[in-house]
C-alpha positions as CSV (number, residue, x, y, z in Angstrom):
1,M,-1.7,20.6,18.6
2,K,-3.8,21.6,15.6
3,L,-3.0,20.8,12.0
4,N,-1.7,23.7,10.0
5,A,-1.6,24.4,6.2
6,Y,2.0,23.1,5.9
7,L,1.1,19.7,7.4
8,I,-2.1,19.4,5.4
9,R,-0.4,20.3,2.1
10,S,2.6,18.0,2.8
11,T,0.3,15.1,3.8
12,L,-2.0,15.6,0.7
13,V,0.9,15.7,-1.7
14,G,2.9,12.9,-0.1
15,G,-0.2,10.8,0.0
16,L,-0.7,11.2,-3.8
17,A,1.8,8.4,-4.2
18,G,-0.8,6.2,-2.6
19,L,-3.4,7.3,-5.1
20,L,-1.1,6.2,-8.0
21,F,-0.3,3.0,-6.1
22,G,-4.0,2.2,-5.8
23,F,-5.0,3.3,-9.3
24,N,-2.2,1.4,-11.1
25,T,-2.7,-1.8,-9.2
26,A,-6.5,-1.9,-9.5
27,V,-7.0,-0.7,-13.0
28,I,-5.7,-4.0,-14.4
29,A,-9.0,-5.6,-13.1
30,G,-10.9,-4.1,-16.0
31,T,-8.5,-5.1,-18.7
32,T,-7.9,-8.8,-18.0
33,H,-10.4,-10.1,-20.6
34,L,-9.4,-7.7,-23.3
35,L,-5.7,-8.4,-22.7
36,T,-6.3,-12.1,-22.9
37,V,-8.0,-11.6,-26.3
38,A,-5.6,-9.1,-27.7
39,F,-2.5,-11.1,-26.9
40,Q,-4.0,-14.6,-26.8
41,L,-2.9,-15.2,-23.3
42,T,-3.1,-18.4,-21.3
43,G,-4.2,-18.4,-17.7
44,S,-0.5,-18.4,-16.6
45,Q,0.4,-15.6,-19.0
46,L,-2.5,-13.5,-17.7
47,G,-1.3,-14.1,-14.2
48,F,2.2,-13.0,-15.2
49,T,0.8,-9.9,-16.9
50,V,-0.8,-8.8,-13.7
51,A,2.2,-9.9,-11.7
52,S,4.7,-8.0,-14.0
53,A,4.0,-4.7,-12.2
54,L,4.3,-6.5,-8.9
55,I,7.7,-7.9,-9.7
56,G,8.8,-4.3,-10.4
57,T,7.5,-3.3,-6.9
58,I,9.8,-5.8,-5.3
59,F,12.9,-4.2,-6.8
60,G,11.4,-0.7,-6.3
61,A,10.9,-1.4,-2.6
62,L,14.3,-3.0,-2.2
63,F,16.3,-0.2,-3.8
64,A,14.2,2.8,-2.8
65,G,16.3,3.2,0.4
66,I,19.4,4.2,-1.7
67,P,18.0,7.4,-3.1
68,G,15.9,7.8,0.0
69,Q,19.0,8.1,2.1
70,R,21.1,10.1,-0.4
71,L,18.6,12.4,-2.0
72,G,16.0,12.5,0.7
73,R,12.4,11.2,0.8
74,R,10.9,14.1,-1.2
75,D,13.4,14.2,-4.0
76,S,13.2,10.5,-4.4
77,L,9.5,10.7,-4.7
78,R,10.0,13.1,-7.6
79,I,11.9,10.4,-9.5
80,M,9.1,8.0,-8.8
81,A,6.6,10.5,-10.2
82,V,8.4,10.8,-13.5
83,M,8.5,7.0,-13.7
84,F,4.7,6.9,-13.3
85,V,4.3,9.3,-16.2
86,I,6.5,7.3,-18.5
87,S,4.9,4.0,-17.6
88,A,1.3,5.4,-18.2
89,I,2.3,6.6,-21.7
90,G,4.1,3.3,-22.5
91,C,1.2,1.1,-21.4
92,A,-1.2,3.1,-23.5
93,F,0.9,2.7,-26.6
94,A,2.4,-0.8,-26.0
95,W,3.0,-2.3,-29.4
96,N,3.2,-6.0,-28.2
97,W,2.9,-8.1,-25.0
98,Y,6.5,-7.7,-24.1
99,A,6.4,-3.9,-24.4
100,L,3.3,-4.0,-22.1
101,L,5.2,-6.1,-19.6
102,A,8.2,-3.8,-19.7
103,F,6.1,-0.6,-19.0
104,R,4.1,-2.5,-16.3
105,F,7.4,-3.4,-14.7
106,L,8.5,0.2,-14.8
107,C,5.2,1.2,-13.1
108,G,5.9,-1.4,-10.5
109,L,9.3,0.1,-9.8
110,A,7.6,3.4,-9.1
111,I,4.8,1.8,-7.0
112,G,7.4,-0.2,-4.9
113,G,9.6,2.8,-4.4
114,S,6.8,5.2,-3.4
115,S,5.3,2.6,-1.1
116,V,8.4,2.8,1.0
117,L,9.2,6.5,0.6
118,S,5.8,8.1,1.0
119,P,4.8,6.5,4.4
120,M,8.4,7.2,5.6
121,Y,8.1,10.8,4.6
122,L,4.7,11.2,6.2
123,A,5.8,9.5,9.5
124,E,8.8,11.8,9.8
125,I,7.0,15.0,9.3
126,A,4.0,14.1,11.5
127,P,3.8,14.9,15.3
128,A,3.2,11.8,17.4
129,A,-0.4,12.8,18.3
130,W,-1.4,13.0,14.6
131,R,0.9,10.3,13.1
132,G,-1.7,7.6,12.7
133,R,-4.1,9.8,10.8
134,L,-1.4,11.6,8.7
135,V,0.4,8.4,7.7
136,G,-3.0,6.9,7.2
137,A,-3.5,9.4,4.4
138,F,-1.3,7.2,2.3
139,Q,-3.7,4.3,2.8
140,M,-6.6,6.7,2.2
141,N,-5.1,7.6,-1.1
142,I,-4.6,4.0,-2.0
143,V,-8.3,3.2,-1.6
144,I,-9.3,6.4,-3.4
145,G,-7.0,5.3,-6.3
146,I,-8.6,1.9,-6.3
147,L,-12.1,3.4,-6.4
148,L,-11.1,5.9,-9.2
149,A,-9.7,2.9,-11.2
150,Y,-13.0,1.0,-10.9
151,L,-14.9,4.2,-11.8
152,S,-12.6,4.9,-14.7
153,N,-12.9,1.3,-16.0
154,Y,-16.7,1.4,-15.7
155,F,-16.9,4.7,-17.6
156,I,-14.6,3.6,-20.4
157,D,-16.3,0.2,-20.6
158,S,-19.6,2.0,-21.1
159,L,-18.2,3.9,-24.1
160,H,-17.8,0.6,-26.0
161,L,-14.4,1.4,-27.5
162,G,-13.8,-2.1,-28.6
163,A,-10.3,-3.7,-28.9
164,V,-8.5,-0.5,-27.8
165,E,-10.4,-0.1,-24.6
166,W,-7.6,-1.5,-22.5
167,R,-5.2,1.1,-23.8
168,W,-7.5,3.9,-22.5
169,E,-8.0,2.2,-19.2
170,L,-4.2,1.9,-18.6
171,G,-3.2,5.2,-20.2
172,V,-5.6,7.4,-18.1
173,A,-3.1,7.0,-15.2
174,L,-1.1,9.8,-17.0
175,I,-3.5,12.4,-15.5
176,P,-2.8,11.8,-11.7
177,S,0.9,11.0,-12.6
178,L,1.4,14.5,-14.0
179,L,-0.5,16.0,-11.0
180,F,2.0,14.3,-8.7
181,V,5.0,15.6,-10.6
182,V,3.7,19.2,-10.3
183,M,2.5,19.0,-6.6
184,L,5.8,17.6,-5.4
185,Q,7.4,20.9,-6.2
186,T,5.4,22.5,-3.4
187,I,6.4,20.5,-0.3
188,G,9.5,20.6,2.0
189,R,11.9,17.9,3.2
190,S,11.7,15.6,6.1
191,P,13.2,17.1,9.3
192,R,14.7,13.8,10.4
193,W,16.4,13.3,7.1
194,L,17.7,16.9,7.3
195,M,19.1,16.2,10.8
196,M,20.8,13.1,9.5
197,Q,22.6,15.3,6.9
198,D,23.6,17.8,9.7
199,R,21.4,20.5,8.2
200,V,20.1,21.6,11.6
201,D,18.8,25.0,10.7
202,E,16.7,23.6,7.9
203,A,15.4,20.8,10.1
204,R,14.4,23.4,12.8
205,S,12.6,25.4,10.1
206,A,10.7,22.3,9.0
207,V,9.7,21.4,12.5
208,R,8.5,24.9,13.1
209,A,6.6,24.9,9.9
210,A,4.8,21.8,11.0
211,G,3.5,23.7,14.0
212,V,5.4,21.9,16.8
213,Q,5.1,24.1,19.9
214,E,8.6,23.4,21.2
215,P,10.8,23.1,18.0
216,D,14.1,23.2,19.9
217,A,13.0,20.3,22.2
218,E,11.9,18.3,19.1
219,I,15.2,18.9,17.4
220,A,17.1,17.9,20.5
221,S,15.1,14.7,20.7
222,I,15.7,13.9,17.0
223,A,19.4,14.7,17.4
224,A,19.7,12.4,20.4
225,S,18.0,9.6,18.5
226,I,20.3,10.1,15.5
227,H,23.4,10.2,17.7
228,L,22.4,6.8,19.2
229,D,21.8,5.5,15.7
230,R,25.1,6.7,14.3
231,N,26.9,4.9,17.2
232,A,25.2,1.7,16.1
233,V,25.4,2.2,12.4
234,K,27.9,-0.5,11.9
235,E,25.6,-3.2,13.3
236,P,24.1,-5.3,10.5
237,L,20.4,-5.1,9.7
238,L,19.9,-8.7,10.8
239,S,21.7,-8.3,14.1
240,A,20.0,-9.5,17.3
241,K,19.4,-5.9,18.4
242,Y,16.9,-5.4,15.6
243,R,15.4,-8.9,15.6
244,L,12.1,-8.0,17.1
245,P,11.2,-4.8,15.1
246,L,12.3,-6.7,11.9
247,F,10.1,-9.6,12.8
248,L,7.2,-7.3,13.4
249,A,7.7,-5.4,10.2
250,V,8.1,-8.4,8.0
251,T,5.2,-10.4,9.4
252,A,2.9,-7.4,9.3
253,A,3.8,-6.8,5.6
254,M,3.3,-10.5,4.8
255,F,0.0,-10.9,6.4
256,N,-1.2,-7.7,4.7
257,Q,-1.0,-9.7,1.4
258,L,-2.1,-13.1,3.0
259,T,-5.5,-11.5,3.6
260,G,-6.0,-12.0,-0.1
261,I,-6.9,-8.4,-0.6
262,N,-5.0,-7.9,-3.8
263,A,-6.3,-11.1,-5.3
264,V,-9.8,-9.6,-4.8
265,I,-8.7,-6.2,-6.0
266,Y,-7.0,-7.4,-9.2
267,Y,-9.5,-10.1,-10.2
268,V,-12.7,-8.7,-8.8
269,N,-14.4,-8.6,-12.2
270,D,-13.4,-12.3,-12.8
271,I,-14.7,-13.2,-9.4
272,F,-18.1,-11.7,-10.1
273,S,-18.0,-13.2,-13.6
274,A,-17.6,-16.6,-12.0
275,A,-20.7,-15.9,-10.0
276,G,-22.7,-15.1,-13.1
277,F,-22.4,-11.4,-13.5
278,S,-21.9,-9.8,-17.0
279,S,-18.9,-7.8,-17.8
280,L,-20.5,-4.4,-17.3
281,S,-22.5,-5.5,-14.1
282,G,-19.2,-7.0,-12.8
283,A,-17.5,-3.6,-13.2
284,Q,-20.4,-2.0,-11.4
285,Q,-20.1,-4.4,-8.4
286,A,-16.4,-3.5,-8.4
287,I,-17.4,0.1,-7.8
288,Y,-19.4,-1.0,-4.7
289,V,-16.3,-2.8,-3.4
290,G,-14.2,0.4,-4.0
291,L,-16.8,2.6,-2.2
292,A,-16.9,0.2,0.8
293,N,-13.1,0.3,1.0
294,L,-13.1,4.1,1.0
295,I,-15.8,4.5,3.6
296,A,-14.3,2.0,5.9
297,T,-10.9,3.5,5.6
298,I,-12.2,6.9,6.5
299,A,-13.9,5.4,9.6
300,A,-10.7,3.6,10.6
301,L,-8.5,6.6,10.3
302,S,-10.8,8.6,12.5
303,V,-10.3,6.1,15.4
304,I,-6.8,4.7,14.7
305,D,-5.2,7.0,17.3
306,K,-8.0,6.2,19.8
307,L,-8.5,2.5,19.5
308,G,-4.9,1.7,18.6
309,R,-3.2,-0.4,15.9
310,K,-3.3,-3.8,17.7
311,T,-7.0,-3.6,18.5
312,L,-7.9,-2.9,14.9
313,L,-5.7,-5.7,13.6
314,L,-7.4,-8.2,15.9
315,I,-10.9,-7.1,15.0
316,G,-10.1,-7.2,11.3
317,A,-8.5,-10.7,11.4
318,V,-11.7,-12.2,12.9
319,G,-14.0,-10.4,10.5
320,M,-12.0,-11.3,7.4
321,A,-11.6,-14.9,8.4
322,V,-15.4,-15.3,8.7
323,C,-16.1,-13.6,5.4
324,L,-13.4,-15.6,3.5
325,F,-14.6,-18.9,4.8
326,A,-18.2,-18.0,3.8
327,V,-17.1,-17.0,0.3
328,A,-15.2,-20.3,0.0
329,V,-18.4,-22.2,1.0
330,I,-20.4,-20.3,-1.7
331,F,-18.0,-21.4,-4.4
332,Q,-17.6,-24.9,-2.9
333,T,-21.4,-25.5,-3.0
334,S,-22.4,-23.2,-5.9
335,Q,-25.3,-22.0,-3.6
336,H,-26.3,-18.7,-2.2
337,R,-24.3,-16.7,-4.7
338,S,-26.5,-13.7,-4.0
339,Y,-24.5,-13.3,-0.8
340,L,-21.2,-13.0,-2.6
341,L,-21.4,-9.2,-3.0
342,P,-22.4,-8.5,0.7
343,L,-19.7,-10.8,1.9
344,L,-17.0,-9.3,-0.2
345,L,-18.1,-5.8,0.9
346,L,-17.9,-6.8,4.5
347,Y,-14.5,-8.4,3.9
348,I,-13.3,-5.2,2.3
349,V,-14.6,-3.2,5.3
350,M,-12.8,-5.6,7.7
351,F,-9.6,-5.2,5.7
352,A,-9.9,-1.4,5.5
353,I,-10.4,-0.9,9.3
354,S,-7.5,-3.2,10.1
355,Q,-4.6,-4.1,7.8
356,G,-5.4,-1.3,5.4
357,A,-5.4,1.5,7.9
358,V,-2.6,0.1,10.2
359,L,0.2,-1.4,8.0
360,W,1.9,1.8,6.8
361,V,1.5,3.5,10.2
362,F,2.8,0.5,12.0
363,L,5.9,0.1,9.8
364,G,6.8,3.7,10.3
365,E,6.5,3.4,14.1
366,I,8.3,0.2,15.0
367,L,11.5,0.6,13.0
368,P,14.4,2.6,14.5
369,T,15.8,5.5,12.4
370,S,19.1,3.8,11.9
371,I,17.6,0.9,9.9
372,R,14.2,2.4,9.0
373,T,15.0,2.9,5.3
374,Q,16.6,-0.5,4.8
375,A,14.2,-2.4,7.0
376,Q,11.1,-0.8,5.5
377,S,12.4,-1.5,2.1
378,L,13.0,-5.2,3.0
379,A,9.5,-5.6,4.6
380,T,7.8,-3.9,1.7
381,A,9.7,-6.0,-0.8
382,I,8.8,-9.2,1.0
383,S,5.1,-8.0,1.0
384,W,5.3,-7.5,-2.8
385,L,7.0,-10.8,-3.3
386,V,4.1,-12.6,-1.6
387,N,1.7,-10.5,-3.7
388,V,3.5,-11.6,-6.9
389,G,3.0,-15.2,-5.9
390,I,-0.6,-14.8,-5.0
391,S,-1.5,-12.7,-8.0
392,W,0.3,-15.1,-10.5
393,I,-1.2,-18.3,-9.0
394,F,-4.7,-17.1,-8.1
395,P,-6.2,-17.3,-11.7
396,I,-4.6,-20.7,-12.3
397,I,-6.0,-22.2,-9.0
398,A,-9.3,-20.4,-9.1
399,L,-10.0,-21.8,-12.6
400,Q,-9.7,-25.3,-11.2
401,H,-11.2,-24.9,-7.8
402,A,-12.6,-21.4,-7.0
403,A,-13.0,-22.1,-3.3
404,S,-9.4,-23.1,-2.5
405,P,-7.8,-19.6,-2.4
406,F,-10.5,-18.3,0.0
407,Y,-10.0,-21.2,2.4
408,F,-6.3,-20.5,2.4
409,F,-6.7,-16.8,3.0
410,G,-9.1,-17.6,5.9
411,V,-6.6,-19.8,7.6
412,M,-4.0,-17.1,7.3
413,M,-6.2,-14.7,9.1
414,V,-6.6,-17.1,12.0
415,L,-2.8,-17.4,12.2
416,Q,-2.5,-13.6,12.1
417,F,-5.0,-13.2,15.0
418,V,-2.9,-15.5,17.2
419,L,0.4,-13.7,16.3
420,V,-0.9,-10.2,16.8
421,L,-2.5,-11.1,20.1
422,A,0.7,-12.8,21.4
423,V,3.5,-10.6,20.1
424,Y,2.6,-7.3,18.6
425,P,3.0,-4.1,20.8
426,E,0.6,-1.2,20.8
427,T,2.1,1.9,19.3
428,K,-0.5,4.6,19.5
429,G,0.6,7.9,21.1
430,V,4.2,6.8,21.4
431,T,7.0,8.9,19.8
432,L,9.4,7.2,17.4
433,E,12.2,7.6,19.9
434,Q,10.1,6.2,22.8
435,M,9.2,3.2,20.6
436,Q,12.9,2.3,20.2
437,Q,13.2,2.2,24.0
438,K,10.0,0.1,24.3
439,L,11.4,-2.5,21.9
440,G,14.7,-2.6,23.8
441,I,16.8,-0.8,21.2
442,Q,19.3,1.4,23.1
């Protein structure tokens, strides 16, 4: 089937949550030095400043399922959008370090919640043949947001605004946040959520609007799946029945962080500074990293429904491991630092074509409807918990031994390769209902 205007609009708007995700997590990279000076931060306090938003993401991801189930995916995203607006204003006008932490935490709540709800919404409106590319729009928006953050930091840095520069860099997030608030008024609800609320006519209209050729058959398939889910609704999330999909979701989410990607994204300016780049040139190198991320993500999304999720994960694990070990050797020996940028660019490409493109698609595909909200919240929260630990500890360890974090991330990629090869199923071209049968969930 072909994409229609309804699907395109819903995908673009739902994916805007990813843009705010990427922008708000990456923009901190340009502020670390100024924040350290402004609030006289130690290495540990700087790490906590970066991690404060990530702590918020844990709670946002854990509790997003509550409004997601009661209000629906779309209306819950509207709440997240308002939180993005408030946090951007608060960070720009933060009167002390504790106020900054509070508004960064609020931003994290919005990021965590939208990181669960947006991919869920996109997975539930997308036909199986297009799901990889449409859900992948969330990841596309993340990398666009990261690139925009680096471009914004570079532009504001070039204005030489002095001590207030960090306020502008954090506050500019207000612009895409307001856009998200407005655009969310233009999209419909998820047909699967509507069916769970017994709003059959609305669900049929939503399926028809998405261009499904046999809407009645699609509605019948969804209804049958929900019927099975309701019969099993009393089974606990951690029951043996759901052990395999939960294991797959949690490990995929953990390894997404154990690639080290967010340590590089958050501290890219510091990494280049350690290699001898100036502040402005470091910001410029960060733009190259963001561009590589975007280009590789576009390439990955064009083939994700052809090559498949498992194949891309295996290719990425090998590529990232090689790059990470090479970067570690550069810092270990203090030689060949001119190779740092090419290696980081290749590392970003390997991440983008594998974990970056696959994670949110994979989570939306392997989890049964009956536990999708709770399980995706749990997996995402665990992912953010790992991210908090890495982001908090990275500047402390890197100051003492810059090579150690990269050796660790390289080893993690070797472990991921083995796990994906041995356990992970291929999900391309499989409907959500067929995947439940494939995983033995009846």
